Backbone as a ProteinNet text record, in pm:
[ID]
protein_1_A
[PRIMARY]
MPRLLATRRLLAALAASFLIALPGTAETDAVWSRLLATHVHESADGVNRVDYAGLAASAQDRAALDAYINSFAARDLSGSGDVEFAAWANLYNAVTIRHILSRYPIDSIQDGYLFGGPWKQVTVMAGGQEVSLDAIEHDILRPRFRDPRVHYAVNCASHGCPNLMRRAWAADTLDADLDAAARAYINHPRGVQATSRGLTVSSIYKWFQADFGGSRQGVVAHLLDHAEPDLAEKIRATPRIRGYDYDWSLNDTRTDPAQ
[TERTIARY]
4497.1	4350.4	4297.3	4342.1	4314.9	4272.1	4370	4321.1	4202.7	4210.5	4081	3978.7	3951.1	3830.9	3796.8	3897.2	3890.8	3827.2	3870.6	3822.3	3668.8	3641.9	3514.1	3402.8	3462.2	3394.3	3360.7	3467	3448.6	3338.1	3352.6	3261.2	3115.9	3101.8	2965.2	2922.3	2988.9	2955.1	2891.6	2979.8	2959.9	2801.1	2811	2686.7	2564.6	2569.1	2492.3	2436	2552.1	2518.8	2466.4	2482.1	2411.4	2259.9	2243.5	2118.8	2013.4	2107.3	2001.4	1961.9	2054.3	2027.2	1937.7	1933.7	1858.2	1730.1	1641.7	1483.1	1450.3	1342.4	1248	1308.8	1408.6	1447.2	1352.7	1350.1	1284.8	1363.6	1470.5	1577.3	1514.4	1509.6	1483.4	1339.4	1259.8	1113.6	1048.3	1138.5	1113.7	1068.9	1177.7	1166.9	1059.1	996	887.6	733.4	760.7	654	654.3	756	728.4	663	692.1	619	500.9	441.5	297.9	226	291.3	217.3	199.2	277.2	268.8	187.7	167.2	95.4	-18.4	-41.5	-158.3	-266	-364	-486.2	-600.5	-648.3	-767.2	-888.8	-983.7	-1071.6	-1211.7	-1326.4	-1440.9	-1503.1	-1498	-1552.3	-1481.1	-1383.6	-1280.9	-1225.1	-1179.9	-1108.8	-976.5	-850.6	-721	-676.8	-666.3	-584.8	-475	-406.7	-293.7	-260.1	-197.8	-185.3	-69.1	-75.5	16.1	56.2	-19.2	15.8	125.9	88	181.1	314.6	314.1	433.5	503.9	442.1	527.4	582.3	551.9	578.2	722.3	741	845.5	950.3	1060.6	1196.4	1240.9	1233.9	1290.9	1239.7	1084	1042	1028.4	1034.9	1064	1195.2	1305.9	1443.3	1428.1	1377.2	1364.6	1308.6	1169.2	1106.8	1205.2	1276.2	1367.3	1484.2	1537.2	1663.8	1593.8	1468.9	1415.9	1407	1330.4	1317.7	1456	1557.1	1689.1	1748.5	1701.2	1768.9	1745	1662.5	1612.9	1664.5	1755.4	1844.8	1917.3	1981.1	2057.6	2090.6	1947.5	1955.4	1897.8	1901.7	1861	1700	1628.1	1475.8	1426.7	1529	1463.4	1416.7	1395.6	1311.2	1166	1096.2	952.2	915.2	981	920	846.6	813.5	766.7	813.1	949.1	1015.3	1032.7	1035.3	1030.4	885.9	801.2	646.9	649.2	663.9	662.2	734	856.1	958.8	899.4	830.2	794.6	681.9	584.9	476.4	501.2	585.4	626.1	677.6	765.3	833.7	712.4	614.9	520.2	433.5	427.1	340	434.8	528.2	641.2	657.1	685	674.7	556.9	441	314.5	305	327	319.9	406.2	520.3	606.8	588.8	521.4	479.1	371.4	285.8	170.2	234	333.6	402.1	467.5	514.6	584	467	363.1	222.7	117.2	133	31.4	39.4	-75.8	-197.2	-264.7	-320.3	-405	-528.8	-629.1	-764.3	-762.8	-681.6	-671.5	-546.5	-501.9	-384.2	-391.8	-502.6	-498.6	-511.5	-513.3	-515	-391.8	-412.2	-327.5	-285.4	-318.4	-329.3	-434.6	-415.3	-521.9	-592.6	-504.2	-534.6	-476.1	-567.2	-503.3	-465.9	-338.4	-272.2	-126.2	-58.1	97.4	175.8	116.1	171.9	291.3	289.2	387.3	471.3	456.1	585.6	664.3	580.5	645.1	761.5	887.6	1008.7	1079.7	1157.5	1241.2	1346.1	1449.1	1559.8	1513.7	1532.5	1507.7	1530.3	1636.8	1701.9	1775.1	1845.6	1941.5	1902.3	1739.1	1707.5	1617	1564.7	1483.6	1319.3	1239.1	1096.6	995.6	896.9	790.7	650.5	603.1	495.3	378.1	390	296.3	384.1	505.1	573.8	587.7	579.7	600.2	475.4	378.3	254.8	213.8	226.6	189.4	303.4	413.9	512.2	594.1	579.1	642.6	554.3	470	383.6	289.2	211.5	106.2	160.9	229.2	271.3	397.6	452.6	547.3	490	390.9	329.5	215.9	134.8	13.8	-65.1	-71.2	-171.9	-258.5	-386.4	-529.6	-506.3	-417.8	-445.4	-326.1	-256.4	-155.5	-264.8	-397.2	-460.7	-466	-494.2	-517.4	-373.7	-266.7	-146	-74.3	-107.4	-61.2	-191.3	-135.5	-220.1	-220.7	-326.6	-280	-326.1	-336.8	-359.9	-493.7	-593.3	-732.8	-835.8	-961.2	-1057.1	-1104.8	-1115.2	-1167.3	-1071.9	-949.1	-830.5	-853.6	-809	-796.7	-732.6	-713.1	-627.2	-481.8	-429.9	-282.4	-260.1	-188.9	-151.3	-96.2	-81	-15.9	130.9	139.3	290.4	318.2	462.5	513.3	485	462.3	438.8	565.8	550.2	677.2	641.8	759.2	741.2	675	718.4	686.5	509.2	467.5	323.3	230.3	283.4	230.1	92.6	91.5	-21.8	-155.7	-110.4	-221.3	-250	-152.5	-194.5	-258.7	-230.9	-286	-454	-460.1	-611.3	-672.1	-603.3	-686.8	-728.5	-673.3	-645.4	-778.4	-781.2	-884.4	-1024.7	-1019.4	-1160.1	-1203.2	-1109.7	-1127.5	-1198.6	-1151.7	-1195.9	-1331	-1333.9	-1462	-1577.8	-1567.7	-1675.8	-1698.5	-1640.7	-1660.5	-1726.5	-1793.9	-1886.4	-1798.6	-1688.2	-1600.7	-1587.4	-1572	-1557.3	-1674	-1804.2	-1902	-1994.8	-2139.2	-2262.2	-2350.9	-2408.9	-2503.5	-2661.4	-2734.4	-2902.1	-2957.9	-3084	-3208.6	-3170.8	-3114.8	-3100.5	-2954.6	-2866.9	-2755.2	-2642.4	-2513.1	-2403.5	-2327.3	-2287	-2203.8	-2095.5	-1980.7	-1856.3	-1748.4	-1627.9	-1509.9	-1486	-1445.4	-1404.9	-1275	-1196.2	-1106.2	-1119.2	-1246.7	-1277.7	-1311.5	-1330.4	-1358.2	-1223.6	-1135.7	-998.3	-914.5	-953.4	-837.6	-895.4	-1025.8	-1097.6	-1019.8	-920.3	-850.3	-751.1	-732.1	-685.4	-762.7	-885.9	-985.2	-1081.7	-1011.3	-1080.8	-1138.2	-1123.9	-1156	-1294	-1369.5	-1502.7	-1602.1	-1686.1	-1780	-1810.4	-1820.8	-1841.4	-1740.4	-1583.7	-1469.6	-1445.6	-1517.7	-1499.4	-1577.8	-1712	-1787.3	-1736.6	-1709.1	-1631	-1516.1	-1431.2	-1358.2	-1371	-1487	-1569.9	-1628.5	-1691.9	-1737	-1636.2	-1508.5	-1388.5	-1354.3	-1388.8	-1353.1	-1466.7	-1582.3	-1674.9	-1735.4	-1768.2	-1787.6	-1973.3	-2002.4	-2122.3	-2259.6	-2273.1	-2378.4	-2383.1	-2236.2	-2243.2	-2275.9	-2193.6	-2169.7	-2317.3	-2408.5	-2562	-2610	-2595.3	-2653	-2594.1	-2471.7	-2398.4	-2463.4	-2480.9	-2575.1	-2671.6	-2746.3	-2864.8	-2902.8	-2837.1	-2819.5	-2686.5	-2644.7	-2483.6	-2448.9	-2505.6	-2495.6	-2432.3	-2312.4	-2275.8	-2317.7	-2397.5	-2472	-2376.5	-2303.5	-2196.2	-2091.6	-2029.5	-1889.7	-1860.7	-1791.4	-1781.7	-1641.6	-1590	-1445.7	-1438.4	-1390	-1375	-1230.9	-1206.4	-1051.1	-1011.7	-1102.2	-1053.3	-924.6	-847.4	-718.4	-785.9	-681.9	-703.6	-624.8	-668.7	-606.5	-721.1	-591	-692.9	-780.4	-774.9	-850.5	-998	-1004.6	-1123	-1222.2	-1154.7	-1222.8	-1334.6	-1482.3	-1598.2	-1589.3	-1509.6	-1497.3	-1411.8	-1330.1	-1247.5	-1369.4
2053	2077.1	2067.3	2114.6	2064.4	1948.3	1829.5	1698.1	1650.9	1700.4	1677	1744.7	1847.1	1894.5	1820	1769.2	1701.6	1550.8	1487.5	1341	1374.7	1481.5	1514.7	1534	1591.4	1606.4	1463.2	1408.1	1279.3	1164.9	1193.8	1111.9	1124.7	1272.9	1315.1	1282.1	1289.7	1264.7	1105.9	1014.8	901	877	929.6	926.9	949.9	1066.1	1125.9	1021.4	978.3	867.1	754.7	705	603.3	643.2	737.7	768.2	768	816.9	876.3	714.1	605.5	485.4	371.4	455.9	322.7	359.6	275.5	263.5	286.3	368	401.8	535.4	575.3	724.5	853.5	944.4	1065.4	1063.6	1070.7	1128.4	1034.9	917.6	798.2	794.6	813.6	791.9	938.7	1019.7	1182.4	1152.6	1053.1	1026.8	946.9	856.9	772.8	867.4	967	1049.3	1159.2	1206.7	1286.2	1221	1090.5	995.9	1004.1	972	957.8	1091	1203.4	1305.6	1362.1	1327.1	1374.5	1313.7	1156.6	1065.3	1016.3	1034	945.2	1054.8	1079.7	1178.7	1131.1	1239.8	1226	1243.4	1143.2	1152.7	1201.6	1255.4	1285.2	1185.1	1056.4	938.7	883.8	947.8	918.9	795.1	743.4	640.9	740.5	705.9	768.4	662.6	741	692.7	709.5	637.5	647.9	695.7	774.8	849.7	750.4	620.4	555.8	590	645.5	683.4	798	901.6	991.4	953.5	846.6	793.2	711.7	657.4	570	662.5	774	874.5	960.4	949.8	994.3	925.6	921.8	853.8	888.6	990.7	1049.8	968.1	993	914	768.4	725.8	585.5	522.8	600.3	575.2	602.7	694.9	738.6	638.5	561.7	460.6	331.4	301.7	193.9	208.6	318	349.5	325.2	369.3	347.5	217.2	138	-44.5	-67	-31.2	-85.7	-53	28.3	110	-23.7	-108	-190.1	-314.3	-348.2	-486	-525	-440	-507.3	-460.5	-389.6	-336.6	-434.9	-411.4	-494.3	-445.7	-566.5	-510.6	-642.4	-690.1	-799.6	-768.8	-636.4	-598.8	-589	-584.3	-619.7	-467	-362.4	-242.3	-134.6	-24.9	77.6	103.1	92.3	147.4	2	-107.3	-213	-229.8	-207.3	-208.8	-110.6	1.1	83.8	56	32.6	-0.4	-129.3	-219.6	-317.9	-293.6	-234.2	-151.3	-76.7	28.1	88.9	40.5	-82.7	-156	-223.4	-296.8	-344.4	-273.3	-158.5	-51.1	-27.4	29	73	-44.6	-161.6	-261.5	-311.3	-294.4	-315.5	-194.5	-67.8	25	-18.7	-56.1	-74	-208	-287.9	-406.1	-364.8	-305.5	-218.2	-160.1	-71.2	13.9	-80.1	-210.1	-317.7	-351	-360.4	-424.1	-331.4	-190.2	-103.4	-60.3	-46	-12.6	-141.1	-174.2	-306.2	-249.2	-327.4	-300.3	-328.6	-437.8	-487.4	-564.1	-554.1	-611.9	-772.5	-840.9	-969.3	-1015.8	-924.7	-929.9	-986.9	-1115.5	-1208.6	-1312.8	-1344.9	-1441.5	-1563.9	-1678.9	-1744.4	-1782.3	-1773.7	-1823	-1723.2	-1638.9	-1559.9	-1424.2	-1416.7	-1238.8	-1284.2	-1197.7	-1178.3	-1187.3	-1233	-1181.6	-1275.4	-1399.1	-1509	-1512.3	-1456.1	-1405.2	-1294.6	-1167.2	-1066.9	-1061	-1074.8	-1061.6	-954	-933.4	-826.8	-853.4	-793.9	-834.7	-681.3	-791.3	-645.9	-774.2	-695.8	-745.2	-853.8	-855.2	-947.2	-1080.3	-1080	-1208.2	-1164.8	-1252.2	-1246.7	-1257.9	-1186.7	-1215.3	-1173	-1245.2	-1210	-1090	-1047.8	-935.8	-1029.9	-1162.2	-1256.9	-1265.5	-1301.4	-1333.6	-1189.8	-1084.2	-957.7	-950.7	-989.7	-948.8	-1103.7	-1209.1	-1307.7	-1399.6	-1358.8	-1429	-1344.4	-1207.4	-1118.3	-979.4	-928.6	-825.4	-882	-1001.3	-1047	-1108.8	-1225.6	-1292.7	-1203.2	-1126.7	-1041	-943.5	-876	-758.8	-794.3	-902.3	-935.6	-784.2	-724	-609.1	-598.4	-646.6	-634.9	-521.3	-385.5	-271.3	-276.9	-386	-420.9	-407	-458.5	-454.2	-316.7	-222	-84	-28.3	-95.9	-12.3	-77.1	-188.7	-240.1	-233.3	-172.5	-171.7	-247.2	-331.8	-413.7	-352	-227.2	-151.1	-187.7	-189.4	-235.9	-102.6	-93.8	6.9	-35	-173.1	-193.8	-212.8	-207.4	-184.9	-71.8	-61.4	50.6	158.3	281.4	392.6	345.6	390.9	439.7	560	570.1	739	812.2	956.8	1028.5	1046.1	977.6	1011.1	855.2	864	729.7	713.5	580.5	568	582	628.3	654	630.5	585.7	513.6	616.6	738	859.3	860.7	865.9	882	727.7	635.4	485.9	463.9	478	432.2	524.7	661.4	734.1	737.1	721.2	689.6	536.7	443.2	342.9	348.5	404.6	417.2	527.5	630.2	700.2	635.6	549.8	438.7	343.5	302.5	213.5	284.4	398.8	481.8	502.6	560.6	622.3	485.7	374.8	261.3	196.7	180.1	146.1	221.5	335.4	437.9	498.7	411.6	432	291.3	309.1	204.6	75.3	105.5	-25	-132.1	-31.2	-124.7	-188.3	-119.3	-151.2	-89.8	-174.1	-107.8	-166.2	-85.4	-135.1	-113.2	-213.3	-199.4	-249.9	-243.1	-292.2	-438.6	-505	-645.3	-705.2	-627.1	-659.1	-596.2	-625	-582.1	-665.2	-573.6	-623.5	-547.7	-627	-586.3	-624.9	-572.4	-609.3	-726.2	-806.4	-951.4	-968.5	-833.4	-852.8	-917.6	-859.7	-930.7	-1051.3	-1145	-1267	-1349	-1302.9	-1340.5	-1356.9	-1242.3	-1228.5	-1242.1	-1300	-1313.7	-1355.8	-1413.1	-1490.3	-1344.9	-1245.7	-1129.3	-1038.4	-1059	-969.5	-1042.8	-1089.8	-1158.1	-1325.9	-1351.2	-1511	-1529.4	-1452	-1471.4	-1347.6	-1366.2	-1256.6	-1156.8	-1210.8	-1123.5	-1047.2	-1085.1	-1029.2	-926	-922.9	-847.2	-728	-764.8	-656.4	-566.8	-623.7	-553.2	-436.5	-506	-429.8	-337.8	-340.6	-226.4	-100.7	-166.9	-78.4	5.4	-36	39.1	154.9	148.2	249.4	309.4	291.1	330.2	462	578.3	680.8	669.9	770.3	758.4	698.2	733.5	718.3	577.6	539.7	398.7	303	357.4	254.9	218.7	323.3	299	218.6	221.5	109.6	-11.7	-32	-144.6	-247.8	-139.7	-200.6	-241.3	-173.1	-224.8	-335.2	-391.9	-497.8	-572.4	-623.3	-650.7	-815	-820.7	-949.9	-920.2	-1005.7	-1000.5	-1093.3	-1042.9	-1110.9	-1132.4	-1051.3	-1087	-985.6	-1021.6	-952.4	-916.4	-826.1	-748.5	-712.3	-728.9	-657	-627	-503.1	-466.2	-467	-526.7	-570.5	-465.8	-351.9	-287.2	-203.7	-157.3	-70.4	45	70.5	213	337.9	332.8	436.8	555.6	649.8	798.7	800.6	724	713.4	666.4	591.3	543.8	629.8	740.1	838.7	915.3	870.6	934.2	1067.7	1147	1323.5	1340.7	1279.9	1272.5	1293.5
1206.3	1204.8	1068.8	990.8	817.4	796.9	867.7	840.8	910.4	1026.8	1125.9	1063.9	996.6	938.5	809.4	721.3	615.6	668.7	779.3	808	866	930.1	975.8	844.6	718.4	604	560.7	552.9	479.7	547.8	691.2	781.7	768.1	760.7	723.4	576	482.1	369.4	367.5	453.7	412.1	489.3	613.2	680.7	594.7	517.6	467.4	326.9	258.4	181.4	197.9	344.2	403.7	432.1	480.3	500	388.1	287.5	126.2	94.4	133.6	63.5	155	241.5	361.7	333.6	302.7	299.6	421.6	408.8	543.5	602.1	568.1	598.1	516.8	614.6	541.4	377.5	385.6	252.9	135.8	164.6	67.9	45.3	123.5	97.1	70.9	44.6	-30.1	-184.5	-239.6	-375.8	-398.3	-318.8	-328.3	-303.7	-201.1	-199.6	-297.6	-356	-477.8	-589.6	-638.4	-713.3	-699.2	-605.9	-556.4	-546	-519.4	-522.5	-632.5	-730.4	-894.1	-976	-925.5	-1035.7	-951.5	-842.1	-759.2	-760.9	-798.2	-759.8	-715.2	-596.9	-556.1	-630	-643.2	-727.7	-643.1	-698.7	-625.3	-591	-637.6	-562.7	-458	-420.2	-293.3	-362.1	-457.6	-489.4	-536.9	-485.3	-529.9	-644.7	-748.2	-900.7	-942.2	-1009.3	-1045.6	-1194	-1233.4	-1380.9	-1427.6	-1451.8	-1497.3	-1639.7	-1749.1	-1859.6	-1855.2	-1743.9	-1720.9	-1672.9	-1575.8	-1517.8	-1641.4	-1692.2	-1823.6	-1907.1	-1927.9	-2026.7	-1985.4	-1822	-1794.3	-1750.7	-1847.6	-1827.8	-1701.7	-1660.5	-1534.5	-1430.4	-1412.4	-1301	-1274.3	-1422.1	-1421.6	-1369.6	-1393.6	-1333.7	-1204.4	-1147	-1002.2	-894.1	-966.5	-945.1	-934.4	-1033.5	-1035	-903.4	-918.1	-803.7	-685.5	-628.3	-497	-500.6	-589.3	-556.4	-534.9	-593	-587.5	-468.1	-397.7	-295.9	-163.5	-167.3	-70.1	-73.2	-180.8	-213.8	-112.5	-30.6	70.8	180.4	211.2	335.5	453.2	560.3	672.2	711.5	646.7	675.9	774.6	882.1	956.5	1060.3	1119.6	1234.8	1208.1	1344.5	1332.4	1387	1378.3	1436	1314.6	1326.1	1263.7	1120.3	1140.2	1046.2	927.9	963.9	882.6	807.6	922.3	836	723.3	726	645.3	520.5	570.8	454.6	327.5	388	329.2	264	335.5	258.9	131.3	176.2	59.5	-57.7	-45.1	-114.8	-208.4	-151.3	-205	-308.7	-271.3	-345.3	-485	-440.5	-551.1	-675.4	-625.9	-701	-782.7	-711	-794.2	-916	-862.5	-975.5	-1098.3	-1042.4	-1181.5	-1268	-1196.4	-1246	-1368.5	-1306.9	-1380.4	-1511.1	-1499.5	-1610.2	-1700.8	-1703.3	-1735.4	-1860.7	-1823.6	-1886.7	-1944.8	-1895.9	-1958	-2114.6	-2177.7	-2103	-2066.6	-1948.9	-1950.2	-1853.8	-1836.3	-1762.7	-1625.6	-1597.2	-1451.7	-1421	-1329.2	-1270.4	-1305.1	-1317	-1336.1	-1483.9	-1558.8	-1706.8	-1760.1	-1836.2	-1875.8	-1811.5	-1683.3	-1596.6	-1607.3	-1629.2	-1630.3	-1457.9	-1377.5	-1246	-1150.3	-1075.8	-985.2	-1062.6	-1008.8	-1068.2	-1045.5	-1038.3	-1101.5	-934.6	-812.7	-697.7	-663	-722.6	-698.2	-802.5	-914.7	-1022.1	-1011.3	-969	-961.5	-828.5	-845.4	-753.6	-755	-645.4	-603.3	-506.7	-505.1	-426	-293.4	-181	-59.3	51.8	135.5	260.1	221.2	120.9	77.7	27.4	-13.1	-90.4	-177.9	-242.9	-355.2	-313.7	-295.6	-264	-345.3	-349.3	-420.2	-371.8	-444.1	-366.6	-284	-329	-235.1	-103.9	-109.2	15.8	104.2	32	123.8	196.4	132.7	208	311.1	282	341.6	412	372	467	552.2	530.6	594.7	652.3	594.7	673	771.2	726.8	791	930.6	908.2	1011.3	1110.2	1072.6	1142.3	1251.2	1200.5	1232.3	1294.5	1265.6	1311.5	1318.5	1253.6	1236.7	1106.5	1111.1	1031.2	930.5	1011.2	911.9	818.7	805.5	667	545.4	556.3	444.1	381.9	454.3	416.3	372.6	406	364.8	225.1	183	55.6	-61.4	-152.4	-279	-391.7	-417.2	-547.1	-686	-691	-807.3	-876.4	-762.6	-809.2	-745.5	-805	-782.7	-629.2	-636.8	-489.6	-352.2	-411.4	-285.3	-229	-81.1	-7	-102.4	-79.6	-145.6	-140.7	-232	-227.1	-193.5	-68.5	-5.8	-117.2	-105.5	-213.1	-136.3	-45.6	14.5	82.3	87.4	150.6	267.3	330.1	462.1	561.6	629.6	746.7	896.1	956.7	1098.2	1156.5	1190.9	1279.5	1275.7	1163.9	1154.6	1117.9	1125.6	1084.9	1143.7	1296.2	1349.8	1316.6	1294.1	1290.5	1099.9	1036	910.8	877.6	942	927.5	959	1076.4	1133.8	1023.7	972.1	871.7	752.9	715.3	600.7	622.3	730	764	778.8	818.1	816.8	681.7	600.8	457.8	370.4	401.2	331.1	390.2	508.4	573.7	563	548	547.5	409.4	303.3	178.2	118.9	-9.1	-30.8	-66.7	-113.6	-149.5	-30.1	87.7	214.1	258.8	286.7	343.7	288.8	269.9	214.8	313	388.2	471.4	443.5	464	408.9	551.4	538.5	627.6	632.7	528.3	493.4	563.8	576.3	620	553.8	561.7	528	400.7	321.6	178.1	203.2	247.7	264.9	160.5	157.1	82.6	90.2	-19.2	-18.7	79.9	97.1	195.7	308.3	343.6	474.5	493.8	376.1	355.9	340.9	234.1	203	354.7	405.8	535.8	671.3	677.1	793.7	915.5	896.6	1017.4	1073.2	1005.5	1053.6	1112.7	1092.7	1141.8	1261.8	1375.3	1458.3	1442.5	1313.3	1290.7	1260.2	1244.4	1221.2	1179.9	1131.5	1056.5	1185	1317.4	1411.4	1433.6	1426.5	1467.1	1344.7	1205.7	1116.1	1149.5	1192.6	1248.9	1319.2	1432.4	1543.6	1480	1372.8	1319.1	1276.7	1169.3	1112.9	1197.7	1320.9	1427.7	1476.7	1497.8	1549.1	1453.7	1337	1246.9	1167.2	1216.3	1131.4	1171.7	1083.8	1131.5	1210.8	1280.3	1348.4	1274	1188.4	1082.1	1019.5	989.2	940.1	1052.9	1178.1	1280.7	1343	1337.2	1363.5	1275.2	1163.5	1064.3	1073	1117.8	1129.8	1228.2	1325.3	1474.9	1440.6	1363.3	1326.8	1252.6	1185.6	1113.4	1088.4	1194.6	1199	1146.5	1027.7	969.4	836.8	787.7	678.8	551.6	452.6	363.6	236	235.2	79.6	100.4	-6.8	-13.9	-189.6	-211.6	-330.9	-350.3	-477.9	-528	-641.4	-690.4	-797.2	-830.8	-946.8	-962.1	-1093.8	-1138.7	-1243.8	-1204.2	-1285.4	-1265	-1205.2	-1103.6	-1022.4	-1128.1	-1248.8	-1346.3	-1346.4	-1365.6	-1377.8	-1512.6	-1606.4	-1733.7	-1689	-1564.1	-1526.1	-1419.4	-1412	-1331.4	-1386.8	-1331.8	-1394.6	-1421	-1360	-1384.1	-1474.3	-1544	-1653.4	-1796.9
[MASK]
+++++++++++++++++++++++++++++++++++++++++++++++++++++++++++++++++++++++++++++++++++++++++++++++++++++++++++++++++++++++++++++++++++++++++++++++++++++++++++++++++++++++++++++++++++++++++++++++++++++++++++++++++++++++++++++++++++++++++++++++++++++++++++++++++++

């Protein structure tokens, strides 16, 4: 009997250690959620900003961020379910924050790059392979999951980007959280500005028009799917996209107008 109990305890310990190391589980993502809750702040203007200075100053939190990212290295992320979607989105956002910390203080994620930004250069080990941020978004998330809401899940550390959530993406709440993220962005001026002359929308809807129905009309239909009644009425009154806009300034708490 003692030997049986010892064996059961060993198996339980091994199972627990596996769960802790497995990205996409509540245990692992609790680390990421804690970091987000601590260092991401909701501002009065509707933009979530990151306390990069505070995170940079905390050796413990930076070590936790590194450990979280490293936990993805040898995991099986080959599936196409909500667990894998959440895992890849969480990894993308964590690696982006770590990249900003490596160069902080800066004013934009594009600072120091003559053409574009760091997305092809910043890489990480995940699922047994080395992948760049660009590959995570364009070779994995977009083609594998074919969900336009991916653009509300990944955050490029910019004011013009959809908000970085204050908790990890999780499989069991993924659909509702993606819808909430889409609504929050579309009903904020970063997403849509409607006037009597037409719509000015985020450049995301130009860069990735193929994901939003493949046309301006498809983009408008997507916006209407998530627009609150007042905005929807304005969009229907002038359903023409007249321009695009995007703000690449860093989503840093030091840029909060309330500070």
